[in-house]
C-alpha positions in Angstrom: 258.2 230.8 -50.4 256.3 229.7 -47.2 259.7 227.4 -45.9 262.8 228.6 -44.3 264.7 226.5 -46.1 263.4 227.8 -49.8 262.9 230.5 -49.2 265.2 233.8 -51.3 265.0 236.6 -49.3 268.7 237.4 -48.6 268.9 236.0 -52.9 266.8 238.8 -53.7 268.0 241.3 -51.4 272.0 240.1 -53.3 270.5 241.0 -57.0 269.8 244.9 -55.9 273.0 244.9 -53.8 274.6 244.1 -57.0 272.8 246.9 -59.1 273.7 249.1 -55.9 277.5 248.2 -56.4 277.3 249.1 -60.0 276.2 252.7 -58.8 278.7 253.3 -56.9 281.2 252.0 -59.0 279.8 253.7 -62.3 279.7 257.0 -59.8 283.3 256.3 -58.8 284.6 255.9 -62.0 283.2 259.1 -63.5 283.7 261.1 -60.7 287.5 260.2 -60.5 287.5 261.1 -64.2 286.2 264.9 -63.5 283.0 263.8 -65.4 280.4 267.1 -63.8 277.9 265.5 -61.7 274.2 267.2 -62.7 270.8 267.0 -61.1 269.7 264.3 -63.5 272.2 261.9 -62.6 270.4 261.1 -59.8 267.6 259.4 -61.5 270.4 256.9 -62.8 270.3 254.6 -60.1 266.2 253.6 -60.7 266.9 252.9 -64.2 269.9 250.5 -63.0 267.7 248.8 -60.6 265.1 248.4 -63.2 267.7 246.5 -65.8 269.7 244.8 -62.2 266.4 243.2 -61.2 265.5 242.3 -64.6 268.8 240.6 -65.0 268.7 238.9 -61.8 265.4 237.1 -62.5 266.6 235.7 -65.8 269.5 234.1 -63.8 267.2 233.1 -61.0 265.0 231.6 -63.6 267.6 229.3 -65.6 269.0 228.4 -62.7 265.9 226.8 -61.3 265.2 225.7 -64.9 269.0 223.5 -64.8 268.3 222.4 -61.5 265.2 220.6 -62.0 266.9 219.1 -65.5 269.5 217.9 -63.9 269.1 217.1 -60.1 271.8 215.0 -59.3 274.7 217.5 -60.8 277.4 218.9 -59.5 277.1 223.0 -58.9 279.8 223.5 -61.4 277.9 221.7 -64.2 274.4 223.8 -62.9 276.3 227.1 -63.1 277.5 226.3 -66.5 273.8 225.7 -67.7 272.4 228.7 -66.2 275.1 231.3 -67.9 274.7 229.1 -71.0 270.9 229.8 -71.0 271.3 233.1 -69.3 274.2 235.1 -70.3 273.0 235.7 -73.8 269.8 237.5 -72.9 271.8 239.3 -70.3 274.4 240.1 -72.6 271.9 241.2 -75.4 270.0 243.4 -73.5 273.4 244.6 -71.6 274.7 245.5 -74.7 271.8 247.5 -76.5 271.2 249.7 -73.2 274.8 251.1 -72.9 274.7 251.4 -77.1 272.1 253.5 -76.4 273.2 256.0 -73.8 276.7 256.1 -75.0 275.1 257.8 -78.5 273.2 259.6 -76.5 277.1 261.3 -75.5 277.3 262.8 -78.7 274.3 265.8 -77.7 275.7 269.0 -77.8 273.8 269.2 -74.2 276.4 269.1 -71.3 273.5 267.5 -68.8 272.6 264.7 -71.1 276.0 263.9 -72.2 276.8 263.6 -68.4 273.3 262.0 -67.7 274.3 259.1 -70.4 277.9 258.6 -69.3 277.0 257.6 -65.7 274.1 255.5 -66.9 276.0 253.7 -69.9 279.1 252.9 -67.6 276.6 251.6 -64.7 274.9 249.3 -67.5 278.6 248.1 -67.9 279.4 247.7 -64.3 276.0 246.0 -63.4 276.1 243.1 -66.3 280.0 242.8 -64.9 278.5 242.2 -61.2 275.6 240.2 -62.4 278.1 237.6 -64.2 280.3 237.2 -60.9 278.8 238.7 -58.0 275.2 237.3 -58.5 276.6 234.1 -59.9 278.3 233.6 -56.6 275.4 234.2 -54.7 273.4 231.5 -56.4 276.2 229.2 -55.7 276.1 229.7 -52.0 272.1 230.1 -51.9 272.4 226.5 -53.7 274.3 225.0 -51.0 273.0 226.4 -48.3 269.6 224.9 -49.8 271.0 221.2 -50.4 272.2 221.4 -46.7 268.8 222.5 -45.4 269.8 225.3 -43.6 267.6 228.1 -42.1 267.5 231.2 -44.5 268.0 233.1 -42.3 270.5 232.2 -39.2 271.8 229.7 -42.1 271.8 226.8 -38.9 270.8 223.1 -40.5 266.7 222.4 -40.1 265.9 219.4 -38.3 263.2 217.9 -41.0 263.3 214.4 -39.8 262.0 214.1 -36.5 257.8 214.0 -36.3 256.5 217.6 -35.9 252.7 216.3 -36.4 251.9 218.0 -33.5 253.2 221.4 -34.6 251.2 223.7 -35.8 251.6 224.5 -40.3 252.9 228.6 -39.8 255.9 226.3 -37.2 256.6 224.1 -39.6 256.8 226.8 -41.9 259.2 228.8 -39.8 261.3 226.5 -37.7 261.1 223.5 -39.5 261.3 223.9 -43.7 257.5 223.2 -44.9 254.1 222.8 -43.5 254.5 219.0 -45.1 257.3 218.4 -43.0 258.9 216.3 -45.5 262.8 217.0 -46.5 264.2 219.7 -49.3 263.1 218.8 -52.2 263.5 220.3 -55.9 260.2 222.4 -56.9 258.0 221.7 -59.9 257.5 224.2 -62.8 256.5 227.6 -61.8 252.8 227.9 -62.4 253.2 231.0 -64.7 255.9 228.9 -66.9 252.5 226.4 -66.7 250.3 228.8 -68.3 252.5 230.1 -70.8 253.0 226.7 -71.9 249.6 224.6 -71.6 247.1 227.8 -72.3 248.6 231.2 -73.8 251.0 229.0 -76.3 248.1 227.2 -77.7 245.6 230.4 -78.2 248.1 232.4 -79.4 249.1 229.9 -82.5 245.4 229.5 -83.3 245.1 230.1 -87.0 242.6 233.1 -86.1 244.2 234.4 -83.7 247.1 234.8 -86.0 244.9 236.4 -88.7 244.3 238.9 -86.1 247.4 239.8 -84.7 248.4 240.8 -87.9 245.3 242.8 -88.8 246.5 244.2 -85.0 249.6 245.0 -86.0 248.7 246.3 -89.2 247.1 249.0 -87.3 249.6 249.3 -85.0 251.6 250.1 -88.0 249.8 252.3 -89.6 249.2 254.4 -86.4 252.6 254.8 -85.5 254.0 256.4 -89.1 250.7 258.5 -89.2 252.2 259.7 -85.6 255.6 260.4 -87.5 254.3 262.4 -89.4 252.6 264.6 -87.3 255.6 265.5 -85.0 257.1 268.9 -84.9 260.3 270.0 -83.2 260.4 272.3 -80.4 258.7 272.7 -77.0 255.6 274.1 -76.4 256.0 275.6 -72.7 252.1 275.5 -72.1 253.1 271.6 -71.6 255.3 272.9 -68.9 252.8 274.5 -66.2 250.0 273.4 -64.5 246.6 273.4 -66.1 244.9 276.0 -64.0 248.1 277.9 -63.8 248.0 281.9 -64.6 251.5 280.8 -66.9 248.8 279.1 -69.9 246.6 282.3 -70.3 249.7 284.8 -70.6 251.4 282.0 -73.0 247.8 282.0 -75.0 247.7 286.0 -75.2 251.5 286.6 -76.1 250.7 284.4 -78.9 247.5 286.2 -80.0 248.7 289.8 -79.5 252.6 289.7 -80.1 253.2 287.0 -82.2 253.6 289.1 -85.2 256.7 290.9 -83.5 259.0 287.7 -84.2 261.5 286.9 -81.7 263.1 289.0 -79.1 266.7 289.8 -79.8 269.2 290.1 -77.2 273.1 291.9 -77.5 275.5 290.9 -75.2 278.7 292.8 -74.3 281.3 290.4 -73.7 284.1 292.7 -72.9 284.8 294.9 -69.8 283.3 298.0 -70.2 283.6 301.5 -68.5 280.2 302.6 -67.9 281.1 305.3 -65.7 282.4 307.1 -69.1 279.8 309.1 -70.5 281.5 308.7 -74.1 281.0 304.9 -73.8 277.6 305.0 -72.7 276.6 307.4 -75.4 278.5 304.7 -77.9 276.6 302.0 -76.4 273.5 303.9 -77.2 274.1 304.3 -80.4 275.1 300.9 -81.1 271.7 300.2 -79.8 269.9 302.4 -82.4 271.6 300.7 -85.3 270.6 297.7 -84.4 267.0 298.5 -84.4 
């Protein structure tokens, strides 16, 4: 916002900080419990940041709506209204994410198990910090706006004096807004207006609803067909660059050597005296018997 009062840079920064605190708390707890840290866990902060920022937007949107509906209400009632509207959405999304990752801990792969443990725990901490830390930041930011305080210095902004001779940019940065008016709650967000006045009536048109049903039917049919084409395993060609020599190698291997079956390896798990000739002969006889 082009206003030194309505600017919410610190509010957004605290939303990102909330996700960072969740990552630190999760990693610290898992490392303290002795859960192995694998390289794939390094990708977890990006997932947590995405969910944390999404929860932040939900909280801010609910707060703005509550502020418009109850302009004269106390901070306590505004925060209660915000949690009443936003907490359910945040809880459901967090719960599904946590369940998805904790179910992944049942896998037999240790690296995937560690990744799911770290990430699932981070989602839990992200929810806790959103419901506690970020809610407190919302209240502090609201008090700053109500007191006409600058977003950076938190000093009171004089919006009552005449600034007709000052430029619009100066007024926006130092006075409050280009209009030189005291702080007033903003109207409805343009995106909300678009969905309410244009997208809603469009999507509820009877011909559009028929088209949507047909489109979903086509999508469902394609999805079912795709499920029947799934094969278990991995094609190593997909892991290499298109111009890599690996691809023709696997092509030739499949063409000329696929009839020989998989390679079999024998592992000796005990300590063996390879310097002893009789031991070496015994190993060779074992290999011949296996062949």
